Residue, then its C-alpha position, 0 to 999 in steps of 0.5 A: m710301392k716299390v718292388d727292391v731287387v737284390l741280386g749276385l753281382q760276380w759269378g755267382d756264390e756271393g752270399k745273397g741267402k743271407i743278405v736276403d735273411v737278414l733283410a726279410q724282416q723289413y720284407p713281408v714278401i720275398a720274391r724269387f724270379q729265376g732260376g733253379p735249383n742251381a742256385g743254392h743260398s747257404l743261411h747261418f743262424d742258432d749254430k744251424k746251417y740251412v741252403l736253399h735252391t728253390i725257396p726264397s731264402g725269406v722262409f725262416r721269417k714268421n708271417s713272411i708271403n715267399i712268392i717262386g715267379n714263373g722266372v724260376v725253373i722248379d724240380p719238383i723232386t728237389f723242391m718235396h726234399e728241401c720243403l721236407m727239411l724246412e718242415d723238421a725245422g719246424v717251418p709251416v712251408r705251406e703257409r709260407i710258400f706261394i707258387s707261381k704257375k707260369a713256373h715251369l716245371i724240370l723233368p727228370t729227362h730234363r737232367i738227362i738231357d743236360a748231362a747228355s749235352e755236357n758229356a758231349k762237349g767233351a773239354n769244352k763243358i761250360g761247367s754245369t751243374l747238371k740239375g736240367i736246368g738249361p733244357a728247362y728253359m729251352d723247351k720254356t722258349g721253344r714252348n713245349g715245357l710243362r709249367t707248375g699250373d699244368l700240375l692240375a691239369p686232368d691231362f697232365e700224365d699225357r702232357h708229361s708222356a707226350l714231352k718225356q717222347k720228345h726229349i727221348s727223340f732228342l737223346k738219340q743223338f747222342d752215343y750215352q747211356y741213359n734209363p729213360r724211366e730214372n726217377e721217374t716215380e718219386w717225381m709224380e710223387a713230389a709233383q703230388y706234393m707240390k700240389g698240396f701247396k697254393f699255385i697262384d697268378g703270381e703277376y696279379a699277387v705282386n701286382q696285388y702286393l704293391q697296391e696294398s703298399k706291401r713290401i717287396l724283396a725279388e731275390g736273384a740266383q746266380g749272378s749278374l756275369l753268368d745272365v745269358d745275355f749280358g755274362s761271358y757267353p756262351f760260360v753262363t746260365s740259361s735266365n738273366t741274373i741282372c736286375a731287368g730279369a725281376c721284371i719278366g720274372l715277376g711280371v712287374a713293370p720297369s717303373s715298379i722297382g724300387k732300390v736295387s742291392g748289388i752283392f759282390k765277395a770282397y774277392c772273387t769265385r767262379v765255379g765251372s769254366g769260363p773267364f776269371p781274368t783275376e784267378l790265381h793259382d799257386g798258393t794264394g788262391d788255396l789259400l782263399r780257397k780254404m780261408g773262404a771253405e768256396f766249395g760249391a752248396t749245391t755242386g760241392r765242387p771247389r769254386r776257383t779263386g782271386w781277388l777283386d776286379l773292380v772292372a767287372l764290378k762296375y760293369a755289373v753294377m751299371i748293366n743292374g743300375v745297383d744303388n747300394l753296394i754289399m760286402m760279403k767275406a771281408d773276414v776271408l782276407d783278415t790273415f793276408e798281408t797284401i790284398k791287390i784290386a784290378t782296376h783295369y784290363k790291358v786285352d791283347g797288351i792294350i788297357s781297358e776298363t772295360v769287359p770284352y766282348d770276346t770272351y776268349a780274348s787275353i786278359e791281364p789283370v792290372y793291380k793296385e794292392f792294400k796293407g793287410w788289417k791283420r786283425d779277426l774282423t768276425k767279432v767287429k759288431k760296430e762300423e767304427d770299430l772296422p780297422f783304419e786298412f780295412m775301411s781305406y780298402v771299403r772306401f777304394i772301392e765305393k770310389e771307384v764304382g761309385v755306389p755306397v757299401s751299404i752292408i759289411s758281412l763279416g761271417p757266415d750267421r746273420e748276426q755276424t754284419i754290419i748295416r751302414 
C-alpha cells in the first residue's frame, strides 16, 4: 500500500479542503504533512460551511483517522477553537484526531515576532498571515522549538518560559510595542485542552497503517508555488509544500508515495506580495474576484486574480510528479465571453517556457484566447452534459501539461463534483 498525496499547484487557495473531503470516503487515514493555521481549507455540505486551519479535511467522515503530522506547526488556541466548532457540529474530535508528538508548537510570542518582523520590512512585506508560522519554523530549524510531546514533560512550563525569554530578547532589535503576556493564559488553557487528545509517534503510526494495507491520503496546505525552496522566494511560506514534503512531514520513504493529485483553479489567485505574471488589474480581475468570492478563508483579505498560467502549472506538475489534475472553480468563468490562458512568458523580451529564477524579472504573459461557454455549470451532473467550449478548454490544458484532468469541481458543495 502507498501514501497518495493531494496538494495545491498554484499559490494556495485552490480548494484542497473540498477535494480532500470528497476523496476521504475512499481513505480511512487522512494526514496533514506541513503548514499550520495559515491554511484555510473550506468545506461545504448540507448547506453549511466549515473552515479548517490545522485539522485534516477528512474529519467529517465517520470512522476516519485524521493525523496532524510532524511537519505541521500547531497553535493550541487555534486548534482548540477549531475543535470546539467541530464538537458543536457533532464531530467526535477526540476519536478522530491524532497528533504527532514531533509537531512543533506556535507560542504567542511567535505571533508577536511575526508581526514585528513584517512591520519592520515596510514596503517590502512578504504578505505574512501573522499567525506565527515563520518564527515557529525558525525555532524548529534553529533547534529551539517546543514540540507537542513536550506538553507531557513535567518541566514543560520551564521549557516554555525559557523559549519565551529568548523571544523577548530577540524582539529587542525591533521598534515594536507589544505585551509579552498577550494571550498567554488562553494559550496555556488550550495547551491543557490539547493534552486530552492522543499524541502519537506519527512516523511509526503511518508506516504501521501502510503495513496493515490501510489507504492513506496525505493532505498539503498552501500551494506548490509557495514552497520555501521552489516557490517565488522570498514571497513564500516557511515549509515544503510540494510532494517531497509529505515524506519529511509524515516520516515515510519516497518509495511509499503513490498517486499524486494536483489541484488547480481554472484561473489563478494569490494572496500577499510576490510575482503574479497573469494578474489582472482591471474590471475583469474584479469580476473574477466577485464571482469566485476570492477572499482569504483565514485572513479575509481580497485575493489577487488573473488568468490561468500554464508555465507555472507545468512547473508545479514537474516538481511534484503529478499523476492527475483536479480543476476547481470552473463555474466562476461561466459568464465570460472570452477566456485566456498564458502559454508562454516573455522575460526581458525573450520568449520562455520556464519559470525564471529571478523573482523580480520583468515577465509579460503570452496568451491564447478561448470562447466562453456562457452557461451555468453548477447544475451539471454528468461529464457528457458539459458544454463543448468548456471541454475544449479542459482538453487544451491536458494536452499542454501532459496530465489528465480527473476531477472537475463546479461549485463549493461536495455534490458539485464530476469524477471523470
